[in-house]
C-alpha positions in Angstrom: 83.4 3.1 -47.4 86.7 3.2 -45.4 87.9 6.8 -44.6 90.9 7.9 -46.2 93.6 10.5 -46.1 92.0 14.0 -47.1 88.5 13.0 -45.8 86.5 14.9 -43.3 85.9 13.0 -40.0 82.2 11.8 -40.0 80.0 13.2 -37.3 79.6 10.8 -34.3 79.3 11.0 -30.5 81.5 9.1 -28.2 81.7 9.3 -24.3 84.3 10.3 -21.9 84.6 10.0 -18.2 84.2 13.4 -16.3 84.1 14.3 -12.7 80.4 13.8 -12.7 80.4 10.5 -14.7 80.3 9.7 -18.3 79.4 12.6 -20.8 79.1 12.7 -24.5 81.6 14.5 -26.8 81.0 14.9 -30.5 83.5 14.4 -33.3 83.0 18.2 -34.2 84.0 19.2 -30.7 86.8 16.7 -30.5 88.5 17.5 -33.7 87.2 21.0 -34.7 90.2 23.6 -34.7 92.6 21.1 -33.3 95.4 18.7 -34.4 94.5 15.5 -32.9 96.5 12.1 -32.8 94.0 9.4 -32.2 94.5 5.6 -32.1 92.1 2.8 -32.0 92.6 -0.5 -30.2 90.2 -3.5 -30.4 89.7 -3.6 -26.7 90.7 -2.2 -23.3 92.8 -4.5 -21.1 93.7 -6.8 -24.0 97.3 -7.8 -24.3 98.9 -5.9 -27.1 96.6 -2.8 -26.3 97.6 -2.7 -22.8 101.3 -3.7 -23.0 102.3 -2.0 -26.1 99.8 0.4 -27.8 98.4 2.5 -25.2 101.7 2.8 -23.2 103.5 3.8 -26.4 101.4 6.9 -26.7 101.7 7.7 -22.9 105.4 7.4 -23.0 105.8 9.6 -26.2 102.9 12.1 -25.4 105.2 15.0 -24.7 107.2 14.4 -27.8 104.1 14.1 -29.8 102.6 17.3 -28.3 105.9 19.0 -28.9 105.2 18.5 -32.7 102.1 20.6 -32.7 99.4 17.9 -31.6 96.8 19.4 -29.2 95.3 16.2 -28.0 96.1 12.5 -28.0 93.1 10.3 -27.9 92.6 6.5 -27.5 89.3 5.0 -28.6 87.9 1.5 -28.3 84.4 -0.1 -28.6 84.2 -0.3 -24.8 82.1 1.7 -22.3 83.1 4.8 -20.5 83.7 3.0 -17.3 86.0 0.6 -18.8 87.9 3.1 -20.6 88.3 5.3 -17.5 89.3 2.2 -15.5 91.9 1.1 -18.1 93.3 4.7 -18.3 93.8 4.6 -14.4 95.3 1.1 -14.6 97.8 2.1 -17.2 98.6 5.7 -15.5 97.5 7.6 -18.5 96.8 10.8 -16.4 96.0 13.7 -18.6 98.4 12.7 -21.4 95.8 10.7 -23.4 92.0 11.2 -23.6 90.1 8.0 -23.2 87.3 7.8 -25.6 84.4 5.2 -25.4 82.7 4.2 -28.6 80.4 1.9 -26.7 78.2 1.0 -29.7 80.9 1.3 -32.3 79.2 4.0 -34.1 82.3 6.1 -34.7 84.3 2.9 -35.7 81.4 2.1 -38.3 81.2 5.7 -39.5 84.8 5.5 -40.3 84.5 2.0 -42.0 87.0 0.6 -39.6 84.8 -1.9 -37.6 86.1 -5.2 -36.9 84.0 -8.5 -36.6 85.7 -10.1 -33.5 82.8 -12.4 -32.7 84.9 -15.4 -33.4 86.7 -14.4 -30.2 83.6 -13.7 -28.3 84.2 -9.8 -28.6 81.4 -8.9 -31.1 82.1 -6.0 -33.3 85.0 -3.8 -32.4 87.1 -1.2 -34.1 90.2 -2.1 -35.9 93.6 -1.1 -34.7 94.7 2.1 -36.3 96.1 5.5 -35.7 95.5 8.9 -37.4 96.4 12.4 -37.4 93.5 14.7 -37.9 93.9 18.5 -38.4 90.8 20.6 -37.9 88.6 17.6 -38.8 90.4 16.4 -41.9 92.6 13.1 -41.8 96.1 14.0 -42.8 97.7 10.6 -42.0 95.8 7.1 -41.7 97.6 4.0 -40.5 95.5 0.9 -40.5 97.0 -2.4 -39.2 96.5 -5.5 -41.4 95.0 -8.6 -39.4 96.6 -8.9 -36.1 99.5 -6.9 -36.8 100.9 -4.1 -34.5 103.4 -2.1 -36.8 102.0 1.1 -38.5 99.8 2.4 -35.8 102.5 2.7 -33.0 103.2 6.2 -31.3 106.6 6.2 -33.0 105.1 6.0 -36.5 102.9 9.1 -35.5 106.0 11.0 -34.3 107.8 10.3 -37.7 104.8 11.6 -39.6 104.7 14.7 -37.8 108.0 15.4 -38.8 
């Protein structure tokens, strides 16, 4: 079943790159007691993700955080090394937390997995964005097909008021 607005975020563990290498972060720690804007891309270094989606959140990070968001996170079904390298390549700095959902466990728990095996990419996460307030989804924006319209940083800004 696909997550919807008003639902609690399911328990899952992702990875982030720290000073000592990859380390786990649970959804409880990630979303508990915070307002988080999170977006998912089908893959690091892919064209729309690299040229539009991630840069939009980097460019709008200060404005998003000024509207009460504690953290902006980008997730993809890639490993922590790839997500770290992608973040460095795109000059993310500390504006966006790069989350590796390496096995797609979080995407599956959300009901937002994507079968991209026809493109040689296996199972990935769908392109979406959401606002999560203390573990509860308040806004959910899921793209249809290969679109890039509703999950943009600008949409999140509008939803934050």
